[in-house]
Phi, psi and omega in degrees: 000138182282148177274135177249136179262143178230135177242146175292135174269104185292341179281347178236027182219158174211149180231117185232167174216156178226139179217143178287136176244124183058015178062015180239344180214171183241134175255134179251139176225170178213163171256121183277339180238120179202165177209160178198155179219159172208163176232152175227155171275116182089189188274339184269171183258064182245299181269084186272136179216169177050051178283128179223136179223140178219130175245138177280112184299328180293345180271008181301140183215115177246014181070024177207106187299322179297316178294320179299318178296321177296319179295328179283342185285176178297340177297332182234261189280340185049057189300332178292328179264332185229082191289337188235146166260130187231137173235137177224143174219138181289322182206162180209128177263115184294344176278352178267158176256017180229143175235116180256133180196198180236132178252132178241124175225129179052046179064015174251122181247129180224148174289141176224150174240124183247147175279140182225138170239118180277121183275342180115184181233135177219162171257124183281174182298347181259007178086007179273136176272128184230147177235138182243142178222142168249125186234138179209159178179180180230143174225162170267116181297326182293329177295341180255016175084010177266075194260359181307138182213148174209154179231139178287169178302329180276358177095008179278142176287134182284313181230128181290159176284322184284132178237129176267126179256145178212136177220129172250108185236146176237120177267145177243127177294133180267144182290000000 
């Protein structure tokens, strides 16, 4: 059976994260520049393998430039030295609701398990075959070297350790 390549369509996909601020509200951010690929055995999107995703850390956007610069700094992502956030998975069963792989942030690689909802496969009005996935999960930012911490005068944590990840991705079958 021939291998088929699929690429993420960035114009129909988004990658976001949410983190608690002062433990009373949530700040949402996104990566504006990212790419991803997967392969399947055959033409359909069933036996998925070699899943790869990369986000450009410098493209982080939380709707506040001062905060974005802080996130790019050495206190968090150190974007000048570690330009990419990378996720890889050897295989994925679309009938499963879990995606197991490895996430790398700041040269720290850890296994992660993400929740997945497979949206299906369709042919769009232009004849392109597309597959959709909703992916989500939680990580500890500190386990990946994002250890900056502060406490208010009243003792409240400024930024939570837990980060919720979310990706709505659309793959396009390559010719």
